[in-house]
N, C-alpha and C positions, 0 to 999 in steps of 0.2 A: 397701497400696492399688493397685489395678490402673487403669492409666490406658489407654483404649481410644480411638484416634483413627483417622478415616476419612480417610487420605491421598489417596484416589482421590477428588477433589473432583468434583463434577458437571459443572464447566464450568471446563477449563484455561484459557478464554480471557477470563475477566472479570477486570478490572483490579483490583489491590488495592494499598495504600499501600506495598508494597515494589518496586513496579515502577518501572523508568525513568520519568522524564518524557516521553522518547521513546516509550515503549510505550503511555503512558497517552494521550498526544495521537494516536498512530496509531489505537489502539482507539476513539476518540471521533470518528475522522474528520476532524480538524482539522488534519493536516500535509500539507503540499503535498510530493508525491513529486518531487523534483529528480534528473533522470537527467543525469548530468553528461557521460558519455561511455559509448560501448559497449567501449571498448578495455579490456583486460584483460591481464595478464602471464602469466596461467595458464588453460588451458582445462580446467576441472573436467569431468568426465564428468556430473555432476548438475547444471549450470547450466541454469537454467529459461529463459533468455532464448531470444527466437525468432530466427532467420535475419535477421529486418528490423532487429534491434537489435544483435546480435553483432558486435563487432570493426569496428563503423563508429562514426566520429567525429561525432556530432551530440547535441545536447541535447533532453529533453523536460521539461515542466513538467506533471505529471500525464500525461493522454493528448495534450496538445498539444504537437506538434513544434515546436521554435524553433531559430532560427538561434543558432550560437556566439556567445556575447557579446551575445545580444539579451535583457539583464537586463529591460527594460521589458515585454516579453512576460510573462517569468516573474513581476514583480510584478504585471502585470494579472490573472494567473492566480490568483496568491496572495489578491488582493482579492476576485476572484469567488467564492472559498470561503470568505472571511473566515479566512484560515490562521492558526493561532498559532504555526506553526514550519515547518519543512521537514526532510525526511529525503534526505540527500544519497547517491546511489547510482549504480550502473553496471551493466556493467563494473567497472572499479575506478577511483573518483574520484581516487586519488593519481597515476593515469597522467597526469590533467590538474590537476596540484597548483596551478599558478598561477591556472587558471581557478576552482578550488574557492576559494582564497583571495579572489579578487576577489568572487565570488558572495557568499562570507560576510559581508564587509564591506559589500557593497551591500544585502544583506538586512536586515542589523542597522541600518544607517543609516536605511533606508526605514520599517521596522517596529518599531525600539527593541531594547533588549537583553534584553527579556523574551521575544522572538521566539525559541523554542528550535531548536536547529540539531544535528543528530547526522548522523554519517558512517559508511559502512561501507567497511572496506578489508582487502584480504588481504596488503597489502605491509608488511614489517617495516623501515619506513622509518628515516631517520636520525634520531636521538635529538633534534638540533636543530631538527628539521621541527615536532616536537611543540609546542614555545613559539610557532612561527609560526602554527599551527592555533589554539591556544587565544588568542592575543593578536588574531587575525583576529575570534575570538568563536564559535569552534566550542565547543559546550556538552557534547558526549557523542560518544564514538568508540567503534565496535564492529569488533574484528578477527575476521576469519575464518582460523581455521589451515589452511594448506595441508597436506594429508595429516596432519592432527591433530598436526603437529610444534609444539608449543608453545615448545621451547627458543629457536628463533631469533628469537620475538617478545617474550622476556622485557625486553631493554634497551629497546625501543621502547614496551612496555607501562608500564614504570616512569616512563619520561619523559613519557609522556602523563599519567598519574596525578599526578607532582609538578608538572605545569604547570597542573593544577586542572581538567582535564577529567573527567569521569565517564566511566571506561574499564572496558570489558567484552569479552566474547567472543560472538559469535553463529555458530551452526552448523546446518547441517541434520544431522538425527538419522538416519545411515545404520543400517539395521537389522543389516547385516552387520558393524559395527564395534563391537558391545557391548562386548567386552573393552577395546579402545582407549580408548572414551569413558568407562569406569568408571576406567581407570588416569588418564585426562585430568582428571577430578574430582579426585583426590588432587595432581595436579601442580600445578592451579590454586590450591590452598592457599597455595603458596610465591610466588605472582604477586599484582601489584598490582591485581587485578580486583575490580569492585564488583559484578559480575553475569554470569551466563551465560545467555544466551538460546538455546533449542532450537526449532529450526523442523521441522515434521513434513516429511520429505522428499517432496517433489512429483515427480510423473510429469508431464511436459508435451510438448507437441508439439516444443519444443525440445532435450529430453533423452530422449526416449522411446526411441529405439534403444539408446543407452548403458545406460539402466535395465534394458530387456529383455535385454540380454547379461549383466548382472549378477543376472539371474535375479529382479527385483523385480517384484511385481504390485500392481494397485491394492488398497486395504484393503476398499474397497466401491464399489458402482457409482455412488455419489453423491459422491464426493470424489476429489481427485487426489492424496491420500496415499498412500505406499507401504506396503504391508502390512509390520507389525511395527515400523515408526517410532515411531507414536504410543506403542505399549506400551513401547518402550525409553525413549522420553523421560518417560514417567511414571514409571518404576522410578527413573530418574535423579533425577527431582524429589522422589520420595519418600525416597530416601537422604538428600538434601540437608535436606529438611525434618524427617525422623526425628532427624538429628544435631542440627539446631537445638533440638529439643525434648528432647533427651537420651533418646530411647526408642529400642528396638531396631529396626534395619532390617528393613523388610518382607521383602526377599529372603534375607538370610542371618543375621537376627537379632543382629547386632554393633552395639554401640552406639559411636558415633564421636563423635569431637570435632566442634563446628560448623566448617563450612568457611569462614564468613566472607564469603559472597558470596550473592546472591539467584539463584535459579535459576527461569526463566520458560519456559514451553512453549505454543506457539503452534501450533494446527492448521492443516492446509492450507485446510481449508473457511472458517476464520475469516479468515485472510489474504487469500483469494480472494474471499469473499463478504462476511463480515461488515465488514472494515475498507473494502473498495470500497464497499459499500452505504451504510455512513455518510459517507463522503465525497462521495457521489454525493448524498445527501440534503441535505448540509451546502451543496453547491455549488447544487443546485437551489433551496433556500430563498433563495439569495442572488442567483440570477439569473432567478428564474421570472417569465414574462410574464403580464400581465393574463388572457389567454385559455387559459392552461395549467393544468393540474391535477399536483400532485407525488404520485405514489403511494408507498406502503410499501416498495417496492424501489428508490426513489430515482430512478425513471424520470419523464419528463414525458409527458402525455397530452393531445391537444387535438383538434379536428376541422379538417377542410380541404376546400374546394371547389376543382376545377382551373379555372383561369382564363388567358386570354391576357393579355399585358401591356396590349393595347389596350383590352380589356374589365374589366380588375379595377377601375378605378375606378367603372365603372358598377355591377358587382356589389357593391361595398362600400356604395354608396349604397342600392342596392334592398335589401340585408340589413338595413341601419341602419334604413331606412324601414319595412320589413315587420315587424321585430322588435322594435324600440324598443331594440336593443343600441346602446351607446355605441360610437362609432368606435373608441377606444382599446383594445377588445376585438377588434377586428380587426386582422389584420396580413398585408401582402401580402409573400409569400416570392418573390422574383425568380428564386431560383436553382433553386427547384423549381416554377416556374408555379403558385402555389396561394395562395389566401387562407386563412390560418389563423383559428380562432375557436374558443370553447368547445365541448366535444364535445356537449353538450347540445343547442347551437343547431344544430349539424351534423345531429345526429338528427332534429330537428324538421323540417329542410328537406329531407331527403334524397330523399324520393320527391315533391317538388315542384319540383324543377330537372332540367334535361337534364344538367348536367354531372356528372362524377364526384364523389362526396362520400365523404370517408374518415374513419376513426379513425387517427391516427398516434401512435405511442408512440417517443420518442428518449431517448437518454441526455442528461444535462444537462451534457455536457462541450462543450469549445469547438467540436469537430467535429459534435457534435449527430448521432450515429449512429443511424439508423433500425434500430429493433428490430422494430417490427410495424406493418403497414398492413393495415386492414380495410375493404374497400368497403362502404359503408352503403347504396348503392343499385345497381340493377340497370342504370342507365343510363349509357352511356359516349359 
């Protein structure tokens, strides 16, 4: 009997039952991104962090900058998106270990033990620290091997696994490291890892010059992924899947023993657009005002009329009277000196008023960054 399997799935990004809980929640957009510090002990040339975050000690809860130790703001942001967990990242969070432990305990106390917490680190820390993280409430830990050197992480990984945390490895897939990465697959057989996550190597503002020096180009004009990274990731995933099913490897035809861990591949496009879009939609659904509309892209759209502080009450009263719109659908934005309202109302009154009327599109984040402003009338 001949078994034919299509290992090149149409979408590598879809969640499946083998993915870790951290991955599943990220893919649904329900995880708070907790940037614990910008400090890191190693300056990887492919690090995607921008200069505004790299090697600076501060915290972010999603896109919201918070003061160090301001856990109330972190909790507020988690509630704003109805988060089911948090991914603790940096920099390297272990550089601020006590802060991480404090945050884990506070989040578990606030949201309960089912609030899933995972953390990224590239530090082969002391084995006794594994119990500290586990007892604080960390559910899942992901190690980034510096220079793909797995040996110095072996003891730490074993300690994390023995402490009860789901333990794995997460790496950017460097297209010029095919031989080393294939060897790493075999080395991981002998380690206490539950999963290997491969991320398509991204070319960003933060690492562009370094990636150019290594000769990497974008794979397409619509993605930040480096050419060759996705192809290598898929080859590695196919090797692990073929071994799992006991069929010949698509590359060399060899039938290998199962690896004993799950391999997940995540594209740059999905990490940058898919996960972010779902997180925006989730936050938008939980923070949307009566006058706003949530788009399919996870942004908020509304209309606005320019007004001075002294005239805004009169404007609101007149708009309410003329349109019959309840006052709860009108919002005075003092910072931007405008009255916000449903877009359809703004379009209806645009040519009837002297003041500037606009369509505004913003992100549903704490800062509500403006993405689009379209003037709906010619009067200013």
